C-alpha positions in Angstrom: 80.4 85.0 140.1 77.4 87.4 138.6 79.4 90.5 139.5 82.3 89.2 137.7 80.3 88.2 134.4 79.0 91.8 134.6 82.3 93.3 134.5 83.7 91.2 131.7 80.5 91.9 129.8 81.2 95.6 130.4 84.6 95.3 129.5 83.8 93.3 126.3 81.3 96.1 125.0 84.0 98.9 125.8 86.6 96.7 123.6 84.0 96.5 120.9 83.2 100.3 121.1 86.8 101.1 121.0 87.4 99.0 117.9 84.2 100.1 116.1 85.3 103.7 116.8 88.7 103.1 115.5 87.2 101.3 112.2 84.8 104.1 111.8 87.9 106.7 112.2 90.1 104.7 109.5 86.8 104.4 107.1 86.1 108.0 107.5 89.5 109.1 106.9 90.1 106.9 103.7 86.9 108.0 102.5 87.7 111.9 103.1 91.2 111.2 101.5 89.5 109.5 98.5 87.1 112.2 97.9 89.7 114.7 98.1 91.7 113.0 95.4 88.5 112.8 93.2 87.8 116.4 93.7 91.5 117.4 92.5 91.4 114.9 89.7 88.1 116.5 88.4 89.7 120.0 89.2 92.7 118.9 86.9 90.3 117.6 84.0 88.3 120.9 84.2 91.6 122.8 83.8 92.8 120.4 80.7 89.1 120.9 78.8 89.8 124.4 79.4 93.0 124.1 77.7 95.0 125.2 80.8 97.4 122.4 80.0 100.3 123.4 82.5 98.1 124.0 85.6 96.6 120.8 85.0 99.9 119.2 84.6 100.4 120.8 87.9 97.6 119.1 89.8 98.1 115.8 88.3 101.6 116.0 89.7 100.5 116.7 93.0 97.9 114.1 93.3 101.1 111.4 92.3 103.1 113.1 94.8 100.5 112.6 97.6 101.3 108.6 96.6 97.7 108.4 94.4 98.6 106.1 90.9 96.7 104.8 88.2 97.3 104.5 84.9 94.5 106.8 84.2 96.5 109.5 86.3 99.7 109.0 84.4 97.9 109.0 80.7 96.1 112.1 81.9 99.6 113.7 82.9 101.2 112.5 79.9 98.4 114.3 77.7 98.9 117.4 79.6 102.6 117.6 79.3 102.0 116.6 75.4 99.5 119.5 74.7 102.0 122.1 76.7 104.8 121.0 74.6 106.8 119.3 77.0 107.3 116.3 74.9 110.1 114.3 77.1 107.9 114.7 80.3 104.9 113.1 78.1 106.8 110.2 77.3 107.8 109.5 80.8 104.4 109.7 81.8 102.9 107.5 79.1 105.6 105.0 79.6 104.6 104.9 83.5 100.8 104.5 82.6 102.0 101.6 80.2 103.9 99.8 83.1 100.2 99.7 84.6 98.1 99.1 81.8 100.4 97.3 79.3 97.4 96.4 76.6 95.9 100.1 76.7 95.4 101.0 73.2 95.0 104.7 73.9 98.1 104.8 75.7 100.0 103.2 73.0 98.7 105.2 70.4 99.8 108.6 72.5 103.0 107.2 73.5 104.0 106.6 69.6 102.6 110.1 68.6 105.1 111.4 71.3 108.1 109.3 70.3 107.7 110.6 67.0 109.1 113.9 68.2 112.5 112.0 69.3 115.4 113.0 67.2 117.3 109.2 67.5 115.7 106.7 65.2 117.1 103.7 66.8 116.1 100.4 64.7 115.6 97.5 67.4 117.5 94.2 67.2 115.1 91.7 65.6 113.3 89.2 68.2 112.9 85.9 68.0 109.3 85.3 67.0 108.4 82.9 70.1 109.8 85.5 72.3 108.1 88.2 70.9 104.9 86.1 70.9 105.7 85.5 74.7 105.8 88.9 75.6 102.7 89.7 73.8 100.6 87.3 75.6 102.1 88.6 79.1 101.4 92.1 78.1 97.6 91.6 77.5 97.2 92.0 81.4 98.5 93.8 84.2 100.1 92.1 87.3 96.9 92.5 89.4 94.8 91.1 86.6 97.1 88.0 86.0 97.5 87.6 89.9 93.5 87.7 90.1 93.5 84.8 87.3 96.1 82.9 89.3 94.1 82.8 92.5 90.9 82.0 90.7 92.2 79.1 88.9 94.1 77.7 92.3 90.6 77.9 94.2 89.0 76.4 91.1 91.8 73.8 91.3 91.0 73.1 94.9 87.3 72.8 94.5 87.9 70.0 91.4 90.2 68.2 93.1 88.2 68.0 96.3 85.4 66.4 94.0 88.0 64.1 92.6 88.4 62.9 95.9 84.7 62.1 96.4 83.7 60.8 93.1 81.7 57.9 93.1 82.6 56.7 89.6 86.0 56.3 87.6 84.5 58.5 84.6 84.0 61.2 86.9 87.2 61.0 88.8 88.9 60.8 85.5 87.4 64.4 84.5 87.7 66.0 88.0 91.5 64.9 87.5 92.2 66.2 84.5 90.4 69.5 84.9 92.1 70.2 88.1 95.4 69.6 86.6 94.3 72.2 83.9 93.2 74.8 86.3 96.3 74.2 88.3 98.5 74.7 85.3 96.9 77.8 84.4 97.3 79.1 88.0 101.0 78.3 87.2 101.4 80.0 84.0 99.2 83.2 85.2 101.3 83.6 88.2 104.3 83.6 86.5 102.9 86.1 84.0 101.8 88.0 87.1 105.1 88.0 88.5 106.8 89.3 85.3 104.8 92.2 85.1 105.5 92.9 88.9 109.0 92.7 88.2 109.0 95.4 85.7 107.1 97.6 88.3 109.5 96.9 90.9 113.0 96.8 89.0 112.0 99.8 86.7 115.0 99.0 84.7 114.2 101.6 81.8 114.6 105.4 81.7 114.1 108.5 79.6 117.2 110.7 78.5 116.0 114.0 79.8 119.3 116.1 78.3 119.2 117.8 75.2 122.3 116.0 74.1 124.3 113.1 75.8 127.7 111.6 74.8 127.8 108.2 75.6 130.9 107.0 76.9 132.9 103.6 76.8 133.7 103.7 80.6 132.1 105.3 83.7 134.3 108.3 83.6 134.2 112.3 82.0 137.8 110.7 80.3 136.1 107.8 78.8 136.1 107.0 75.1 133.3 108.9 73.3 131.3 106.0 71.3 128.0 108.0 70.2 125.8 110.8 70.9 121.9 110.4 72.1 119.2 112.9 72.5 116.6 113.9 74.8 113.3 111.5 74.7 115.0 108.2 73.9 114.1 105.1 76.0 117.4 103.0 77.4 117.6 100.2 79.3 119.6 100.2 82.5 122.2 97.5 82.7 124.8 98.6 85.4 125.7 101.1 87.6 128.7 102.6 89.2 128.4 105.4 91.5 126.7 108.4 89.6 127.4 106.5 86.4 124.9 104.3 84.5 125.3 101.5 82.0 122.8 101.9 79.3 121.8 99.6 76.3 119.9 100.9 73.3 117.2 99.2 71.4 119.8 98.3 68.8 122.3 96.8 71.3 124.5 99.6 71.8 126.0 99.7 75.1 127.8 102.6 77.1 127.8 104.9 80.3 126.1 108.0 81.0 125.8 110.5 84.1 122.6 109.5 86.3 121.5 113.3 86.2 120.8 112.9 82.3 117.7 110.7 82.8 114.9 109.9 84.2 113.9 106.5 85.6 110.4 105.0 84.1 
């Protein structure tokens, strides 16, 4: 019996050692990867500061291709493209940065500067003031920030509801009940906001025109009726797809079909 116990203890120690070593390798690998990306970002920032904008853009792009993504990285890449005169690429990356940080004023400002170079001056359809207000509320935070608020509010609801169950007086029960309801309601709202922001990141149903001039067709065919012409840098909404053709909608409500190769999805 004693020998069996010693064998089990020895086996347990070996398993714990292997698990510990694997965890150490994973942590070391992650730390090394993060350090490598930070070194690359520092190098890109240095190139940008020295005025080597195209080289900085290449380094920033390489970081993104390796799977590292952040609003700051897209914003810096947009700045590098803007400084090197590649306005359309700057707009694409400013828009991607805004998806991750919808309330960042610097991103909005630089995006507006870049969009001022776009030939097309599309007047958006008027938006119902409540809808506009609702969207502005949702855009005050990113999907992760709303999600964090939702989880905190839900845990708060659980704690306060437990206090309601164990409260000794009617007054405390009423207070705990209504506060728990408020916490649950806020959790629901913020979860909805997080889902809305997450949907923008997942579906990516907007694009930037990258061809200098595009003739929008009335049907998904080269022989389709020519409706109107749009230009490079314009933002469009994707509403349908058929093969290599995409149906787009402009901010003024006009619709039509263009080839997928004439745009880049945000």
